[in-house]
N, C-alpha and C positions, 0 to 999 in steps of 0.2 A: 504494500500500500504506500501511497504518497499522502502524508498528512498535510493538510492545508488549514492553517489557523487564520481566521479573519477577526480583526477588531471590527466592531460594528461601524459600518459606513453606508452611505447612500447607494441605492441600486445603480445610479448613473455612473458610479465609479466601479462598483463590484462586477457588474455584468460584462462590460467589455474586457476587463482584466481577466475574469474567469474564462471568457471565450478564448483569449490568448493562451491560457494555461491548458484548456481542453484540447486545443489544436495540437499541442505537443504530445500529450499523454493518450490521445484517442486511439492511436494505433500501436500502443505498447502493451506490455503484459501487466502494467500497473493500474490499479484502481485507486480512485481518490476518496479519501476520508476528509470531509470538510467540517470544520467546527467554527461557529461564530461566537465570539466571546463578548459578553456584556462589558461595556465601558466601565460601569460603576462597580461591577462585581469582580471581574477577573483582571482587567488591565491595570487598575490602580490598587487592587488588593493583592499585595505581594504573596501572602500566605496561600490564597486560593490559586494564584498563578503557579506557584511553586509545586503545589500538588498536581496540577495539570501537566506541568513539565515532567515531573517524576513518572507519571503514567505513560507519557510518550516514550521516555527512555526505557521503561520496563516492557513496552510492547514490541516484541521481536519481529512483528510483521511489518513495522514501519521502516521503509527503505530510505526515505528522505523527507525533509520537512520544509514547507514554504510558509513563511510568516508574513501575512499581508496586512499592512497598516499597524501591526502589533509590535511594540517595542519589546525586545528580549534582552536581558542583561548579557554582557560578554561572558560572565561566569557560567550562565546557563547554556549559552551557545557552545562554550568549550565542553561542558558536561555532556551535552547531546552528541557532539561530534566525537568525543572520546569513546562513546558507546556505538560508534560506527554509523551514525546518522548524519549525513551532510545537511547543512542548513543554508537556505537562501532567504534573505529579507527583501520584501518588496515595499518600496517607498519608506524605508527606514534605514538608518546607517548604524553600522557597528564596525569595530576594528577586527572582529572575528567573523568567520563564515564569509559568505558572498552576499553582495547587496546590489540591487537594481533600484535606482531612485531618480526622481525628477530633480533637475538642477534648480532648486527652489530659490537660490540666491539670484540667479540670472532671471528667473521668472518674475521675481519681485522688482528687479532692476529694470527689465524691459517694459513691464506694465506701467511702472511709474514714469519712465522716460517717455512712453507714448503719450501719457497725459500732459507731461510738461511740454512736449513738442507742439501741443495744441495751444500753447500760450497760457496754460493754467498755472497759477502761482501758489495757491493754497490747496494742496492735495491732502485730504484726510484719509485715514486708514482705519478700517474696522475689521478686527480679527481676534482670535483667542490670544491670551497672554503669551509672550514669546518664551517664557520659562516653562510653559506646559508641554512643549514638544519642539523638537529641533526644526520641524518644518516652518513653524512660525518665526523662530529666531532667524532662520535663513532668509525668509521673505522680508522680514523687517530690515535685515542688513542690506538687502538689495534695494529696498525703498530708500534707505539712508544714503546709499552710494549714489543713486540717481539724483537725489536732492543736492548732494555735494558737488556732483559733476555739473549741475546747472547753477552752481553758486548760490544755492538756497540753503538756509540754515534749518536743520532738523528741529522741529518743535514737538516735544512729546505731548503737548496739549491737543495736538491734532490726531492723536492715536486713542481710539476708544476700544476697550476690550469687550468682546462678546463671545461667550463660550458655548452657548446652547444651540446656535444655528436655527433658532426658532424665529418665525415671522414676527411675533410680538416683541421679543427682546431685540431683534435686529432693527426693527422700526424705532424702538426706544433708544438704541445706541445711535442711530442716525440723528434723531432729534437732539440728543445730548451733544453730539458733535456740532450741530448748527447753533446750539445755545452757547457753546464755548467760543465758536468762531463764526459769526454770521457771514464773513467774507469767503468762506469755503467755496471753491469753484470746481472741485473734482473730488470724487471719493473712490478709493480702491478697496473693494471688499474681499474678505478671505474666502468667500464662496458665492456662487450664484444665488443660492437661497437667501443669503443675507442681502444681496443686491436687490432681489425682487421686493423684499420688505422695505428696503431703503428707498426704492423708487416710489412706492406707494406713500411712504412717509413724506418724501419731498413734495409730492403732489399736494398732500394735505397742508403742507407749509407754504404752498403757493409758489414753489420753485419749479422751473421748467428744466427738463432733461432733454438734450444736453446744453441748451442755450445758457442757463444759469449755472448748472452743475453737471459736469460730465460724470458718468457712472461706469465703472469697470468691475466685472465679477471675476470668478475663478472657477474652472471646471468645464465650462462650455456645455451646459445641459441643453437638451433638445428643445426645451421650452423657450430658450433665448431668442429664437427666430420669430416668436409670436407675441412676445411682451410688447408693451407700448411705452416707449419705443423699443425696438429690438436691442437686446443687451449685448454689448461687447464683453469679451471674456478671454481668459487664458485657457487654452486647450491642452490637456495632459494626454500623452500617448499611452493610455491605459492598456489597450489591447497589445501593443508592442511590448510594454513592460511585462505583462503576464507571460507572453510567449518567450521573451528572452530569459526571464527568471526560471521558467520551467526547463528551458534548454540548458541553462547553467546547472540546474539541479540534476538533470539526466546525465550530463557529462561528469559531474562530481560523483554520482553513484557508480557509473561505469568504471571510472578511473580511481575510485576511492580517494578522491582529492578533497582535502579539508583545508586547503590554503585560503587565504583572504584575497578578495577581489571586489572592487566597487566600481560600478558603471553608472554614470549620470546621463540621463536622457534629456533632450531639449523639449521644452514646451513651445507652443506657437500662439500667436495672437489671432483671435477671431474678432475683427473689428466690424461694428455695426453702428446703428444710429444713436445709441445711448452715449457715444463719444464723438462720432463723426456723422453729423446730420446730413452732410452732403452725399453720403453713400446711397445710391438708389436702392430701393427694396429688391429689385430683380437681381442685384449683384451681391446681396447679402450672403455671407458664408453659412 
């Protein structure tokens, strides 16, 4: 069996990633055992996660392990691999095992740069706290670099933390940002769901998108083409990530290779009318 551990994430991320994984394992002798771990119970409860890791190690039928969005300590990766089970992390980084991840630093940098190229000067950022996960720390670092390159000073007052990815809390975070700085002329959101709520909140506040405030999301969900206006976003290559991660795991199993390797994949900009009003609808990505 191939064990696949998922931290809870939206279907818009999981489905294409799983399709990439399935493409590799479909014609092999391996079957997939998939586990979705609750954020509140297993991911941040170290005792419960340790019990789960112990069960993986004891299961002699597990040939390899894919960990998707789920952080695993280097000590646990080392334990798993010493028991003959190669480990590949998807969209997480470790100095042990193998990792396939998005270059979140450049994703944050390029997204912010795109907004600055439009002449926006006050770019707000709404996302989870950077200390909660390396993804957010990297995106924030990219955001800061883009500001520095544009000779703009980083203002932490333009960063509002929102951890739930709920419509209600994302709308509240947007209103908080505007209360702090009424001159905001662009907002970069940590996810498209946050951006959906943000655009509704901006309408309630009498702000036009993108004339008054440009809005940019992250993940490029399929609904982005039918929002009003259509939402610009950062697209992650989830299918390609799943496929490459599965290929690395297969190679590691065959060669009994437990060495470390990290591969960063590039994201892409999907630009639409929430940032670029001049883009005709028929040319929307």
